[in-house]
C-alpha positions as CSV (number, residue, x, y, z in Angstrom):
1,M,208.9,241.0,152.0
2,R,206.9,239.9,149.0
3,Q,208.4,237.8,146.2
4,L,209.4,239.8,143.1
5,P,209.5,238.3,139.6
6,P,213.0,237.9,138.2
7,A,214.2,239.8,135.2
8,D,216.2,238.4,132.4
9,N,217.7,239.2,129.0
10,D,215.2,237.2,127.0
11,R,212.3,239.6,126.9
12,V,210.8,240.4,123.5
13,A,212.1,243.7,122.3
14,H,210.9,246.2,119.8
15,S,212.4,244.7,116.7
16,D,213.6,246.3,113.5
17,A,215.2,244.3,110.7
18,D,218.1,246.8,110.4
19,L,219.3,246.3,114.0
20,W,222.7,244.5,114.1
21,I,222.9,241.6,116.5
22,C,226.3,240.8,118.1
23,P,227.2,237.2,117.2
24,K,228.9,236.7,120.6
25,C,226.4,238.1,123.1
26,G,223.2,238.5,121.1
27,E,222.6,242.1,122.0
28,K,221.0,244.5,119.5
29,F,222.5,247.7,118.2
30,T,221.6,250.4,115.6
31,G,225.0,250.0,113.8
32,K,227.2,247.1,112.8
33,N,230.1,246.3,115.2
34,M,229.2,249.0,117.7
35,W,231.5,248.9,120.7
36,H,230.1,247.3,123.8
37,S,231.3,245.2,126.7
38,C,230.3,241.8,125.4
39,G,229.0,239.6,128.2
40,K,226.2,237.9,129.9
41,F,225.3,239.4,133.3
42,T,222.6,238.6,135.8
43,L,220.4,240.6,138.1
44,D,221.6,238.6,141.0
45,A,225.2,239.7,140.3
46,L,224.1,243.3,139.7
47,F,222.4,243.5,143.1
48,E,225.0,241.7,145.1
49,G,225.9,243.8,148.1
50,C,222.8,246.0,147.8
51,D,220.2,246.4,150.5
52,P,217.1,244.2,149.7
53,V,215.0,247.3,149.1
54,V,217.1,248.2,146.1
55,R,216.1,245.0,144.3
56,E,212.5,245.8,145.2
57,I,212.8,249.3,143.8
58,Y,214.3,248.0,140.6
59,A,211.5,245.4,140.2
60,L,208.9,248.1,140.4
61,L,210.9,250.2,137.9
62,E,211.2,247.3,135.5
63,K,207.5,246.4,135.8
64,M,206.5,250.0,135.1
65,A,208.9,250.3,132.1
66,L,207.3,247.1,130.6
67,E,203.8,248.6,131.1
68,V,205.0,251.7,129.1
69,A,206.6,250.0,126.1
70,P,207.9,246.7,124.9
71,F,211.4,247.3,126.3
72,H,214.2,244.8,126.0
73,V,215.8,244.6,129.4
74,V,219.6,244.5,129.0
75,V,221.5,243.6,132.2
76,Q,225.0,244.9,132.2
77,K,227.8,244.7,134.7
78,T,226.9,247.9,136.5
79,R,223.3,248.7,135.4
80,A,220.1,247.4,133.8
81,C,219.0,249.2,130.6
82,F,215.6,249.5,128.9
83,Q,216.0,249.3,125.1
84,L,213.7,249.9,122.2
85,R,215.8,250.6,119.1
86,T,218.4,252.2,121.4
87,R,218.9,252.2,125.2
88,C,216.9,255.1,126.5
89,A,216.5,254.5,130.3
90,C,218.6,252.7,132.9
91,G,218.8,251.8,136.5
92,T,222.2,251.7,138.3
93,P,222.1,250.1,141.8
94,T,224.0,251.6,144.7
95,K,224.1,250.0,148.1
96,T,220.9,251.9,149.2
97,A,219.2,253.2,146.0
98,I,218.7,253.1,142.3
99,R,220.2,255.8,140.2
100,F,217.7,256.0,137.4
101,H,218.5,257.9,134.2
102,F,216.6,258.5,131.1
103,L,217.2,260.2,127.8
104,S,215.3,263.3,126.7
105,R,215.3,265.4,123.5
106,T,215.1,268.5,125.7
107,V,216.7,269.6,129.0
108,I,214.3,269.0,131.9
109,E,214.4,271.0,135.1
110,H,212.7,269.3,138.0
111,P,213.5,269.1,141.7
112,R,213.9,265.3,141.6
113,I,216.5,265.5,138.8
114,F,219.9,265.9,140.4
115,K,222.0,266.0,137.3
116,V,221.6,266.5,133.5
117,E,224.3,265.6,131.0
118,S,223.9,267.2,127.6
119,L,225.5,264.9,125.0
120,A,224.1,266.7,121.9
121,P,221.6,269.5,121.2
122,D,218.8,266.9,121.3
123,Q,220.3,264.3,123.7
124,H,220.1,264.9,127.4
125,V,220.6,262.4,130.1
126,C,218.6,263.1,133.3
127,Y,219.4,261.5,136.6
128,V,217.0,260.7,139.5
129,K,217.6,258.9,142.8
130,L,215.1,256.2,143.7
131,A,215.6,255.4,147.4
132,R,212.2,254.0,148.3
133,P,209.6,251.9,146.5
134,E,207.1,254.8,146.5
135,D,209.7,256.8,144.5
136,V,208.7,254.7,141.5
137,D,205.6,256.9,140.8
138,E,203.6,258.6,138.1
139,Q,206.4,261.1,137.5
140,I,208.8,258.2,136.7
141,R,206.2,256.7,134.4
142,Q,206.0,260.0,132.5
143,W,209.8,260.1,132.1
144,L,209.8,256.5,130.9
145,V,207.2,257.5,128.3
146,L,209.3,260.5,127.3
147,S,212.4,258.3,126.9
148,T,210.6,256.2,124.3
149,E,210.9,259.1,121.8
150,Y,214.7,258.7,122.0
151,G,214.6,254.9,122.3
152,E,212.5,254.6,119.1
153,Q,214.6,257.3,117.4
154,R,211.6,259.4,116.7
155,N,212.0,263.1,115.8
156,R,215.8,262.8,115.3
157,R,217.6,265.9,114.0
158,A,218.5,265.6,110.4
159,P,222.3,264.9,109.8
160,A,224.3,268.0,108.7
161,P,224.9,268.1,104.9
């Protein structure tokens, strides 16, 4: 198996002066004192117990994400997120696959999407299983591009008066 580059939390992110930075863990948020599980996590810990192909799939997903936009990679206890102003795409490892999810302003129907959670009229989380390296394909790239609209907070609905 070929060597894959490690990921870390020190990647340069899309940076806006109004983002709040947690003084304990250094993560960036759109609002001051937003709830989060403060901690420093590693990819090694995240992929512990996974089949080796899962780490390879993730490495391909991260590489593709960083080709799409200047995402900040946020490694959490159970997932790795791709953040611009907000977190808009994530990969959650299971023993044999990555459960990739991304945010969309509209509901997307596609055979590869196995679940959609609608959180608000313009906030829909779409889930896709990535079980083989070749699953990280042009369709995933298109969905990463789509997620940047949410991640950069473009085209947000105006708040109710």
